[in-house]
C-alpha positions as CSV (number, residue, x, y, z in Angstrom):
1,X,1.9,-7.5,31.0
2,X,1.2,-7.7,27.4
3,X,1.4,-11.2,25.8
4,X,1.9,-11.2,22.1
5,X,1.0,-14.2,20.1
6,X,2.7,-15.0,16.9
7,X,0.3,-16.4,14.2
8,X,1.6,-17.8,10.9
9,X,-0.1,-18.9,7.5
10,X,1.2,-21.6,5.4
11,X,1.6,-21.0,1.6
12,X,1.2,-23.6,-1.0
13,X,4.9,-24.1,-0.9
14,X,4.6,-25.1,2.7
15,X,6.6,-22.1,4.0
16,X,5.4,-20.5,7.2
17,X,4.7,-16.8,7.0
18,X,4.6,-14.5,9.9
19,X,1.5,-12.4,9.5
20,X,2.6,-9.1,11.3
21,X,2.0,-6.3,8.8
22,X,-1.3,-4.2,8.9
23,X,-2.2,-1.7,6.2
24,X,-4.4,0.9,7.8
25,X,-6.6,3.2,5.7
26,X,-7.2,6.4,7.4
27,X,-9.8,7.8,4.9
28,X,-11.5,6.6,1.8
29,X,-11.4,10.0,0.1
30,X,-8.8,11.2,-2.3
31,X,-7.9,14.5,-4.0
32,X,-6.8,12.5,-7.1
33,X,-9.0,10.5,-9.5
34,X,-6.5,8.0,-10.9
35,X,-7.5,6.0,-13.9
36,X,-6.5,2.8,-12.3
37,X,-8.2,3.5,-8.9
38,X,-11.2,5.9,-9.3
39,X,-11.9,6.6,-13.0
40,X,-13.8,9.6,-14.3
41,X,-17.5,9.1,-13.8
42,X,-17.1,6.9,-10.8
43,X,-20.2,7.2,-8.5
44,X,-18.5,6.3,-5.2
45,X,-20.3,6.5,-1.9
46,X,-17.8,7.9,0.7
47,X,-17.9,6.7,4.2
48,X,-19.4,9.4,6.5
49,X,-16.9,10.8,8.9
50,X,-18.9,9.5,11.8
51,X,-18.3,6.0,10.4
52,X,-14.5,6.4,10.3
53,X,-12.6,4.6,13.0
54,X,-11.7,7.5,15.4
55,X,-8.2,8.1,16.6
56,X,-9.2,6.4,19.9
57,X,-10.8,3.5,18.3
58,X,-7.9,2.9,16.0
59,X,-5.4,3.0,18.7
60,X,-7.5,0.7,20.8
61,X,-7.6,-1.9,18.0
62,X,-3.9,-1.7,17.5
63,X,-2.9,-1.9,21.1
64,X,-5.5,-4.4,22.4
65,X,-6.4,-6.5,19.3
66,X,-3.7,-6.3,16.6
67,X,-0.4,-6.1,18.7
68,X,-1.5,-9.1,20.9
69,X,-2.3,-11.0,17.7
70,X,1.4,-10.4,16.5
71,X,1.1,-7.3,14.4
72,X,4.2,-5.0,14.8
73,X,4.5,-3.2,11.4
74,X,1.9,-0.7,10.2
75,X,1.4,1.3,7.1
76,X,-0.9,4.2,6.9
77,X,-2.9,4.5,3.6
78,X,-6.1,5.9,2.1
79,X,-7.6,7.2,-0.2
80,X,-5.2,9.9,0.5
81,X,-4.1,9.7,4.3
82,X,-2.9,13.3,4.3
83,X,-6.5,14.5,4.0
84,X,-7.2,13.1,7.4
85,X,-7.2,16.1,9.8
86,X,-5.5,14.2,12.6
87,X,-3.0,12.3,10.6
88,X,0.0,13.8,12.4
89,X,-1.4,12.8,15.9
90,X,-2.3,9.3,14.6
91,X,1.5,8.9,13.3
92,X,2.8,10.2,16.7
93,X,0.4,7.8,18.8
94,X,1.4,4.6,16.7
95,X,5.1,5.6,16.5
96,X,5.2,5.9,20.3
97,X,4.0,2.4,21.0
98,X,6.9,0.3,22.2
99,X,5.7,-2.7,20.1
100,X,5.8,-0.8,16.8
101,X,8.8,-2.1,14.9
102,X,8.0,-0.2,11.6
103,X,5.6,2.7,10.6
104,X,5.3,3.9,7.0
105,X,2.8,5.8,4.8
106,X,1.7,5.6,1.2
107,X,0.6,9.1,-0.2
108,X,0.2,10.8,-3.5
109,X,2.5,13.5,-2.2
110,X,0.2,16.5,-3.3
111,X,0.0,17.8,0.3
112,X,3.4,16.5,1.5
113,X,5.5,19.6,1.1
114,X,3.7,21.3,4.0
115,X,3.5,18.3,6.2
116,X,6.8,16.3,5.6
117,X,8.6,18.0,8.5
118,X,5.7,17.5,10.9
119,X,5.3,13.8,9.9
120,X,9.0,13.2,10.4
121,X,9.0,15.0,13.8
122,X,5.9,12.8,14.9
123,X,8.1,9.5,14.2
124,X,7.4,8.6,10.6
125,X,10.5,7.4,8.7
126,X,9.4,5.7,5.6
127,X,7.3,7.0,2.7
128,X,5.9,5.5,-0.6
129,X,4.8,8.1,-3.0
130,X,3.0,7.7,-6.2
131,X,4.7,9.1,-9.4
132,X,3.2,7.4,-12.4
133,X,4.9,9.8,-14.9
134,X,7.6,12.3,-15.3
135,X,5.6,14.2,-17.9
136,X,3.2,16.7,-16.2
137,X,0.6,16.2,-19.0
138,X,0.7,12.4,-18.8
139,X,0.6,12.5,-15.0
140,X,-2.5,14.7,-15.0
141,X,-4.2,12.5,-17.7
142,X,-3.6,9.5,-15.2
143,X,-4.5,11.3,-11.9
144,X,-7.2,13.8,-13.1
145,X,-7.1,17.5,-12.6
146,X,-4.5,20.0,-13.6
147,X,-1.2,21.6,-12.2
148,X,-0.7,18.6,-10.0
149,X,2.7,17.2,-11.1
150,X,4.7,20.0,-9.8
151,X,3.0,19.9,-6.3
152,X,3.7,16.2,-6.1
153,X,7.4,16.7,-7.2
154,X,7.8,19.5,-4.5
155,X,6.5,16.9,-2.0
156,X,9.1,14.3,-3.0
157,X,11.8,16.8,-2.8
158,X,10.6,18.0,0.7
159,X,10.6,14.4,1.9
160,X,14.1,13.9,0.6
161,X,15.3,16.9,2.2
162,X,13.7,16.1,5.6
163,X,15.3,12.8,5.6
164,X,12.9,10.1,4.9
165,X,14.7,6.8,4.0
166,X,14.0,4.7,2.2
167,X,12.0,7.0,-0.1
168,X,10.0,4.8,-2.4
169,X,8.3,6.1,-5.6
170,X,5.4,3.9,-6.9
171,X,4.6,3.6,-10.6
172,X,1.5,1.7,-11.8
173,X,2.4,0.7,-15.2
174,X,-0.5,1.0,-17.9
175,X,0.2,-0.2,-21.4
176,X,0.0,2.7,-24.0
177,X,-0.2,5.3,-21.3
178,X,3.1,5.5,-19.3
179,X,4.9,2.2,-20.1
180,X,7.3,4.2,-22.5
181,X,8.6,6.2,-19.5
182,X,9.9,3.0,-17.7
183,X,13.6,3.7,-18.5
184,X,13.3,7.4,-17.5
185,X,11.6,6.5,-14.2
186,X,14.1,3.7,-13.5
187,X,16.9,6.3,-14.0
188,X,15.6,8.2,-10.9
189,X,17.3,5.4,-8.8
190,X,20.8,6.0,-10.2
191,X,21.8,9.4,-8.8
192,X,19.7,9.5,-5.7
193,X,19.0,6.9,-3.0
194,X,15.5,6.6,-4.2
195,X,13.7,3.3,-4.7
196,X,11.4,3.0,-7.7
197,X,8.6,0.4,-7.6
198,X,7.0,-0.7,-10.8
199,X,3.4,-2.2,-10.1
200,X,1.4,-4.3,-12.4
201,X,-1.9,-2.9,-13.3
202,X,-4.7,-4.8,-11.4
203,X,-8.4,-5.2,-12.2
204,X,-9.5,-3.2,-9.1
205,X,-11.0,0.2,-9.5
206,X,-11.3,0.3,-13.3
207,X,-12.2,-3.1,-14.8
208,X,-12.9,-1.5,-18.2
209,X,-9.4,0.0,-18.6
210,X,-7.9,-3.2,-17.4
211,X,-9.9,-5.3,-19.9
212,X,-8.8,-2.7,-22.7
213,X,-5.2,-2.3,-21.7
214,X,-4.3,-5.4,-19.7
215,X,-0.9,-5.3,-17.8
216,X,2.8,-5.6,-18.7
217,X,4.7,-8.4,-17.0
218,X,7.3,-7.3,-14.7
219,X,9.8,-9.7,-16.4
220,X,9.5,-7.6,-19.6
221,X,10.1,-4.3,-17.8
222,X,13.2,-5.9,-16.0
223,X,14.5,-7.0,-19.4
224,X,14.1,-3.4,-21.0
225,X,16.1,-2.0,-18.0
226,X,18.7,-4.8,-18.2
227,X,19.2,-4.2,-21.9
228,X,19.9,-0.6,-21.2
229,X,22.1,-0.7,-18.0
230,X,22.3,-4.3,-16.7
231,X,20.5,-5.4,-13.6
232,X,21.6,-7.0,-10.4
233,X,19.4,-9.1,-8.1
234,X,21.6,-8.6,-5.1
235,X,20.1,-5.3,-3.7
236,X,18.2,-5.0,-0.5
237,X,16.2,-2.2,1.1
238,X,14.0,-1.8,4.2
239,X,10.5,-2.7,3.6
240,X,7.6,-5.2,4.3
241,X,6.1,-5.7,0.9
242,X,6.2,-8.2,-1.9
243,X,8.6,-6.4,-4.3
244,X,11.4,-8.3,-6.0
245,X,14.3,-5.9,-5.7
246,X,17.0,-5.3,-8.2
247,X,19.6,-2.6,-8.9
248,X,21.2,-0.9,-11.8
249,X,24.9,-1.4,-11.4
250,X,26.4,1.6,-9.5
251,X,23.0,3.1,-8.7
252,X,22.4,4.6,-5.3
253,X,18.8,3.4,-5.1
254,X,16.9,0.3,-6.2
255,X,14.2,-1.0,-8.5
256,X,11.3,-3.0,-7.2
257,X,8.9,-5.1,-9.1
258,X,5.4,-5.9,-7.7
259,X,4.0,-8.7,-9.9
260,X,0.7,-9.6,-8.4
261,X,-0.7,-10.5,-11.9
262,X,2.1,-12.4,-13.5
263,X,4.1,-13.8,-10.6
264,X,1.6,-14.5,-7.7
265,X,3.2,-13.9,-4.4
266,X,0.4,-15.1,-2.1
267,X,2.8,-17.7,-0.6
268,X,4.8,-14.9,1.0
269,X,2.0,-12.5,1.9
270,X,2.4,-11.3,5.4
271,X,-0.4,-8.5,5.5
272,X,-3.9,-7.6,6.2
273,X,-5.8,-4.5,5.5
274,X,-8.0,-2.4,7.8
275,X,-10.4,0.1,5.9
276,X,-11.2,3.4,7.2
277,X,-14.6,2.3,8.3
278,X,-13.2,-0.7,10.1
279,X,-13.4,-3.7,7.8
280,X,-10.5,-6.0,8.1
281,X,-9.6,-7.7,4.9
282,X,-7.0,-10.7,4.7
283,X,-6.6,-10.5,0.9
284,X,-6.6,-7.6,-1.6
285,X,-7.7,-9.8,-4.4
286,X,-10.5,-11.6,-2.5
287,X,-13.5,-10.3,-0.5
288,X,-14.0,-13.5,1.4
289,X,-13.6,-13.4,5.1
290,X,-13.8,-9.7,6.0
291,X,-14.6,-8.6,9.6
292,X,-16.3,-5.5,10.6
293,X,-14.4,-4.4,13.6
294,X,-15.9,-0.9,13.9
295,X,-19.4,-2.2,14.3
296,X,-18.2,-5.0,16.8
297,X,-16.2,-2.4,18.8
298,X,-19.0,0.1,19.0
299,X,-21.5,-2.7,19.8
300,X,-19.5,-3.6,23.0
301,X,-17.9,-6.9,21.7
302,X,-15.2,-7.8,24.1
303,X,-11.7,-7.0,22.9
304,X,-10.5,-10.5,23.7
305,X,-13.2,-11.8,21.5
306,X,-12.2,-9.4,18.5
307,X,-8.6,-10.6,19.0
308,X,-9.7,-14.2,18.7
309,X,-11.6,-13.4,15.6
310,X,-8.5,-11.8,14.1
311,X,-6.4,-14.8,15.0
312,X,-8.9,-17.1,13.3
313,X,-8.9,-15.0,10.2
314,X,-5.1,-15.3,10.1
315,X,-5.4,-19.1,10.2
316,X,-7.7,-18.9,7.2
317,X,-5.7,-16.5,5.2
318,X,-3.9,-19.0,3.0
319,X,-7.1,-20.4,1.6
320,X,-8.5,-17.0,1.1
321,X,-5.5,-15.8,-0.7
322,X,-5.6,-18.5,-3.3
323,X,-9.3,-18.8,-3.6
324,X,-9.9,-16.8,-6.7
325,X,-6.7,-17.9,-8.4
326,X,-7.5,-21.6,-7.9
327,X,-11.0,-21.1,-9.4
328,X,-9.4,-19.7,-12.6
329,X,-11.0,-16.3,-12.1
330,X,-9.9,-12.8,-11.2
331,X,-13.0,-12.3,-9.0
332,X,-15.3,-9.3,-8.7
333,X,-14.8,-6.4,-6.2
334,X,-17.5,-4.3,-4.6
335,X,-14.9,-1.9,-3.4
336,X,-12.3,0.2,-5.3
337,X,-8.6,0.4,-4.2
338,X,-9.4,3.8,-2.5
339,X,-12.1,2.3,-0.5
340,X,-10.1,-0.9,0.5
341,X,-6.9,1.0,1.4
342,X,-4.0,0.3,-0.9
């Protein structure tokens, strides 16, 4: 009999948050080189394939460490998760676990047109896709490379056709690069049941670009959209993330705003992140308190002991979340977003 323990953290507002959401990076490699994540000239050292968590190791940790610690919601990320050769098998294995309450994936969509049906058949139902511009030239300026926008758009259409719902489109807003497209991107939510998520640019991956450009507060983006169409705060959509969700009146989809720079949401964070090489990280914006679960697992550390370490990290999570913000600094990061797992 599996006994699941529920662990909570307490935010600065005193509210209890159930920590039940694990973002799992399957691979640190990506076939894009986005300005905000992996800028041109980045000299990244990729994890060797033998240092990835294997499918067996990943399932062992999920079943015997994370689920007993209370995790029931999982998101597969990267790098680009569709580059992982056994991605469909991993989806099928996690989806089949009776304790899995939700399974989703974040992808850049470049390989999705050929994999959408297989992923859906394996049990995946929710997707977040990156779409930082509707202009192919601007898109390719952001992500690097050529002839990529149309492949991504084909992936989005394939996911819609297969039946993924909700289908979320992620937009990292970079001042002077794509912020002039906010209204056009928001309009995608009107005619289709698509859910556009505007994400404030963070200083992870490209600190130089961040220092040069900064970010645009979500409140300003909401005002632009409200001035054009009006905006309701009454919408809701399935998800586990920190987005504040709104809706253009009469729209089929919704608009979300992820405001980690201007409107700190640490007090309602319910997630941890597991990197492709097995590092468990309790906070995206802080490197304190990480656990190397791959090394421990391969060294024969008992699974019960690993579970206890994870549970202890959950109890420390509120302090870790707020550490950099309380000190008045943004912190420094030895890993980029692609290495952490977004």
